[in-house]
N, CA, C and O of each residue as an XYZ file, in Angstrom:
360
protein
N      29.592      8.015    -74.874
C      28.581      6.921    -74.468
C      27.363      7.115    -75.341
O      26.806      8.212    -75.339
N      26.908      6.111    -76.096
C      25.731      5.995    -77.030
C      24.589      5.785    -76.311
O      24.661      5.521    -75.111
N      23.426      5.878    -76.948
C      22.092      5.488    -76.484
C      21.893      4.024    -76.710
O      22.203      3.481    -77.770
N      21.371      3.401    -75.698
C      21.006      1.830    -75.731
C      19.800      1.767    -76.548
O      18.865      2.565    -76.480
N      19.894      0.673    -77.392
C      18.550      0.539    -78.005
C      17.454      0.011    -77.141
O      17.628     -0.687    -76.142
N      16.347      0.397    -77.603
C      15.194     -0.216    -76.724
C      14.138     -0.759    -77.796
O      13.750     -0.216    -78.830
N      13.793     -1.976    -77.247
C      12.872     -3.074    -78.082
C      11.503     -2.640    -77.714
O      11.071     -2.878    -76.586
N      10.740     -1.966    -78.677
C       9.350     -1.798    -78.342
C       8.445     -2.958    -78.574
O       8.745     -3.842    -79.376
N       7.551     -2.966    -78.013
C       6.604     -4.120    -77.938
C       5.553     -4.047    -78.989
O       4.720     -3.141    -78.977
N       5.570     -4.940    -79.862
C       4.592     -5.112    -80.906
C       3.269     -5.525    -80.440
O       2.294     -5.327    -81.165
N       3.145     -6.093    -79.273
C       1.947     -6.526    -78.644
C       1.155     -5.297    -78.064
O      -0.046     -5.322    -77.792
N       1.946     -4.278    -77.921
C       1.206     -2.895    -77.349
C       0.040     -2.639    -78.280
O      -1.131     -2.867    -77.974
N       0.435     -2.165    -79.401
C      -0.595     -1.499    -80.282
C      -1.529     -2.691    -80.645
O      -2.676     -2.298    -80.855
N      -1.365     -4.047    -80.781
C      -2.260     -5.206    -81.164
C      -3.316     -5.168    -80.107
O      -4.518     -5.187    -80.371
N      -2.774     -5.107    -78.786
C      -3.790     -5.372    -77.684
C      -4.431     -4.031    -77.239
O      -5.548     -4.046    -76.722
N      -3.708     -2.795    -77.439
C      -4.203     -1.740    -76.817
C      -4.715     -0.520    -77.684
O      -5.430      0.354    -77.193
N      -4.308     -0.517    -78.989
C      -4.794      0.559    -79.833
C      -6.270      0.224    -80.356
O      -6.516     -0.543    -81.287
N      -7.166      0.897    -79.631
C      -8.763      0.671    -80.070
C      -9.171      1.160    -81.412
O     -10.245      0.807    -81.901
N      -8.244      2.066    -82.105
C      -8.498      2.716    -83.318
C      -8.324      1.649    -84.433
O      -8.932      1.808    -85.492
N      -7.505      0.546    -84.244
C      -6.979     -0.330    -85.176
C      -7.813     -1.674    -85.049
O      -8.861     -1.752    -84.407
N      -7.233     -2.701    -85.725
C      -7.999     -4.080    -85.581
C      -7.271     -5.224    -85.029
O      -7.611     -6.374    -85.303
N      -6.250     -4.945    -84.236
C      -5.592     -5.976    -83.438
C      -5.023     -7.042    -84.585
O      -4.563     -6.724    -85.682
N      -5.157     -8.239    -84.110
C      -4.593     -9.355    -84.875
C      -5.477     -9.523    -86.327
O      -5.064    -10.196    -87.271
N      -6.708     -8.820    -86.325
C      -7.248     -8.919    -87.632
C      -6.794     -7.730    -88.661
O      -7.616     -7.235    -89.432
N      -5.746     -7.407    -88.628
C      -5.166     -6.447    -89.439
C      -5.296     -5.035    -89.186
O      -5.924     -4.800    -88.154
N      -4.893     -4.026    -89.817
C      -5.155     -2.554    -89.418
C      -4.518     -1.897    -90.453
O      -4.176     -2.408    -91.520
N      -4.345     -0.575    -90.055
C      -3.744      0.511    -90.954
C      -2.474      1.032    -90.453
O      -2.436      1.455    -89.298
N      -1.494      1.051    -91.142
C      -0.140      1.412    -90.647
C      -0.316      2.762    -90.110
O       0.103      2.963    -88.970
N      -0.933      3.826    -90.826
C      -1.039      5.258    -90.338
C      -1.686      5.284    -89.021
O      -1.382      6.206    -88.263
N      -2.578      4.356    -88.625
C      -3.232      4.448    -87.411
C      -2.186      3.786    -86.228
O      -2.069      4.247    -85.093
N      -1.617      2.860    -86.643
C      -0.589      2.229    -85.722
C       0.757      3.142    -85.462
O       1.443      3.074    -84.442
N       0.993      3.994    -86.564
C       1.991      4.826    -86.418
C       1.550      6.117    -85.541
O       2.376      6.694    -84.833
N       0.278      6.511    -85.624
C      -0.253      7.592    -84.666
C      -0.326      7.135    -83.413
O       0.005      7.928    -82.531
N      -0.756      5.807    -83.027
C      -0.681      5.284    -81.748
C       0.731      5.387    -81.121
O       0.969      5.861    -80.010
N       1.538      4.931    -81.898
C       2.980      4.933    -81.559
C       3.556      6.299    -81.058
O       4.250      6.439    -80.051
N       3.134      7.341    -81.972
C       3.740      8.527    -81.810
C       2.999      9.229    -80.774
O       3.664      9.923    -80.006
N       1.703      9.169    -80.613
C       0.825      9.981    -79.416
C       0.755      9.344    -78.162
O       0.911      9.924    -77.087
N       0.476      7.934    -78.334
C       0.260      7.180    -76.866
C       1.536      6.778    -76.473
O       1.853      6.882    -75.288
N       2.399      6.285    -77.392
C       3.623      5.713    -77.137
C       3.470      4.153    -76.955
O       2.353      3.645    -76.866
N       4.783      3.315    -76.896
C       4.721      2.055    -76.798
C       5.634      1.576    -75.565
O       6.641      2.208    -75.244
N       5.225      0.449    -74.918
C       6.063      0.020    -73.855
C       7.005     -0.870    -74.430
O       7.006     -1.199    -75.616
N       7.934     -1.313    -73.428
C       9.069     -2.143    -74.154
C       8.714     -3.725    -74.256
O       7.975     -4.238    -73.416
N       9.150     -4.307    -75.089
C       9.049     -5.704    -75.405
C       9.322     -6.531    -74.068
O       8.632     -7.538    -73.917
N      10.177     -6.238    -73.166
C      10.391     -6.872    -71.864
C       9.339     -6.722    -70.941
O       9.082     -7.553    -70.070
N       8.668     -5.562    -71.142
C       7.324     -5.414    -70.266
C       6.240     -6.159    -70.771
O       5.516     -6.709    -69.942
N       5.991     -6.283    -71.951
C       4.750     -6.914    -72.645
C       5.205     -7.563    -73.894
O       5.141     -7.072    -75.022
N       5.709     -8.814    -73.536
C       6.064     -9.932    -74.581
C       4.914     -9.955    -75.534
O       3.770     -9.632    -75.215
N       5.317    -10.395    -76.840
C       4.297    -10.716    -77.921
C       3.819    -12.215    -77.649
O       4.546    -13.199    -77.513
N       2.474    -12.160    -77.603
C       1.792    -13.412    -77.333
C       0.618    -13.623    -78.354
O      -0.073    -14.636    -78.248
N       0.400    -12.816    -79.215
C      -0.801    -12.998    -80.344
C      -0.362    -13.881    -81.459
O      -1.118    -13.925    -82.430
N       0.724    -14.590    -81.490
C       1.174    -15.428    -82.547
C       0.274    -16.562    -82.746
O       0.463    -17.227    -83.765
N      -0.721    -16.920    -81.912
C      -1.737    -18.035    -82.032
C      -2.964    -17.445    -82.452
O      -3.987    -18.123    -82.370
N      -3.011    -16.286    -82.888
C      -4.300    -15.637    -83.495
C      -5.157    -14.966    -82.384
O      -6.118    -14.279    -82.731
N      -4.840    -15.139    -80.968
C      -5.764    -14.579    -79.987
C      -4.992    -13.435    -79.464
O      -3.783    -13.472    -79.236
N      -5.826    -12.336    -79.272
C      -5.430    -11.090    -78.935
C      -5.553    -10.971    -77.369
O      -6.720    -11.009    -76.977
N      -4.743    -10.856    -76.545
C      -5.069    -10.726    -75.115
C      -5.509     -9.197    -74.839
O      -5.060     -8.322    -75.580
N      -6.268     -8.907    -73.919
C      -6.807     -7.400    -73.615
C      -5.437     -6.638    -73.113
O      -4.372     -7.131    -72.742
N      -5.815     -5.352    -73.225
C      -4.776     -4.428    -72.886
C      -4.377     -4.658    -71.538
O      -5.278     -4.475    -70.719
N      -3.131     -5.054    -71.027
C      -2.754     -5.309    -69.764
C      -2.791     -4.099    -68.863
O      -2.425     -3.018    -69.326
N      -3.223     -4.196    -67.559
C      -2.895     -3.260    -66.473
C      -1.933     -3.591    -65.617
O      -1.712     -2.871    -64.643
N      -1.285     -4.623    -65.832
C      -0.092     -4.929    -64.920
C       0.926     -5.484    -65.819
O       0.573     -6.007    -66.876
N       2.181     -5.412    -65.476
C       3.470     -5.884    -66.141
C       3.382     -7.391    -66.522
O       3.101     -8.189    -65.627
N       3.603     -7.838    -67.792
C       3.542     -9.332    -68.138
C       5.074     -9.853    -67.899
O       5.408    -10.950    -67.450
N       5.806     -8.920    -68.263
C       7.351     -9.380    -68.203
C       8.157     -8.656    -67.124
O       7.741     -8.509    -65.974
N       9.412     -8.184    -67.596
C      10.318     -7.617    -66.839
C      10.238     -6.162    -66.956
O       9.418     -5.740    -67.772
N      11.066     -5.149    -66.172
C      11.341     -3.897    -66.590
C      10.098     -3.131    -65.906
O       9.225     -3.695    -65.246
N      10.163     -1.799    -66.165
C       9.317     -0.917    -65.558
C       8.185     -0.370    -66.695
O       8.452     -0.364    -67.897
N       7.140     -0.001    -66.260
C       6.124      0.422    -67.353
C       6.468      1.999    -67.813
O       6.151      2.945    -67.094
N       7.012      2.132    -68.831
C       7.275      3.493    -69.514
C       6.750      3.413    -71.002
O       7.063      2.471    -71.731
N       5.974      4.401    -71.397
C       5.620      4.504    -72.735
C       6.518      5.288    -73.602
O       6.622      6.458    -73.232
N       7.164      4.989    -74.599
C       8.132      5.621    -75.308
C       7.360      6.201    -76.603
O       6.666      5.517    -77.355
N       7.621      7.678    -76.736
C       7.068      8.324    -77.844
C       8.063      8.982    -78.627
O       9.208      9.110    -78.194
N       7.699      9.430    -79.798
C       8.621     10.305    -80.580
C       8.570     11.696    -80.047
O       7.552     12.235    -79.613
N       9.668     12.191    -80.111
C       9.902     13.565    -79.727
C       9.253     14.466    -80.680
O       9.344     14.277    -81.893
N       8.545     15.520    -80.128
C       7.742     16.600    -81.015
C       8.638     17.082    -82.098
O       9.745     17.529    -81.796
N       8.267     17.031    -83.273
C       9.033     17.567    -84.408
C      10.064     16.697    -84.943
O      10.742     17.107    -85.885
N      10.285     15.411    -84.396
C      11.161     14.534    -84.855
C      10.693     13.558    -85.878
O      11.388     12.578    -86.145
N       9.526     13.779    -86.476
C       8.834     12.917    -87.478
C       8.597     13.713    -88.563
O       8.057     14.806    -88.397
N       8.952     13.290    -89.766
C       8.726     14.031    -90.884
C       8.049     13.094    -92.136
O       8.417     11.936    -92.335
N       7.110     13.701    -92.865
C       6.484     12.846    -93.907
C       7.501     13.029    -95.087
O       7.790     14.162    -95.470
N       8.020     11.952    -95.638
C       8.816     12.172    -96.701
C       8.091     11.840    -98.081
O       8.691     11.834    -99.155
N       6.821     11.582    -97.943
C       6.018     11.528    -99.268
C       6.435     10.391   -100.241
O       6.173     10.538   -101.434
N       7.017      9.355    -99.847
C       7.270      8.409   -100.712
C       8.666      8.640   -101.366
O       9.096      7.806   -102.163
N       9.366      9.728   -101.054
C      10.755      9.905   -101.687
C      11.730      9.102   -101.100
O      12.192      9.338    -99.984
N      12.111      8.032   -101.898
C      13.195      7.191   -101.175
C      14.499      7.952   -101.000
O      15.151      7.556   -100.034
N      14.964      8.807   -101.599
C      16.154      9.620   -101.430
C      16.215     10.259   -100.109
O      17.225     10.238    -99.406
N      14.950     10.911    -99.743
C      14.890     11.630    -98.334
C      15.104     10.494    -97.197
O      15.786     10.725    -96.199
N      14.506      9.324    -97.411
C      14.754      8.191    -96.379
C      16.036      7.793    -96.076
O      16.444      7.530    -94.945
N      16.805      7.743    -97.323
C      18.299      7.330    -97.293
C      19.131      8.319    -96.463
O      20.135      7.901    -95.885
N      18.753      9.665    -96.371
C      19.573     10.602    -95.752
C      19.124     10.543    -94.238
O      19.667     11.268    -93.404
């Protein structure tokens, strides 16, 4: 039995990551740190709505279906490959 894929919500960091710039752009490293340390909810819980250029505030209640769970990277599971494409392939 395999692990079921989880679709993480791109709206989560756009609305909730206060260290980045939401719909106005941002920095990949800040988004990555948010995902690793704070975690992301599922797309079912917080569907993407910023396609029109408006960023809704970080929600306090579920906008979609499912339960509120923040998914994070397990400690030690992320490595910096330093731009080495061969390491990424493995």
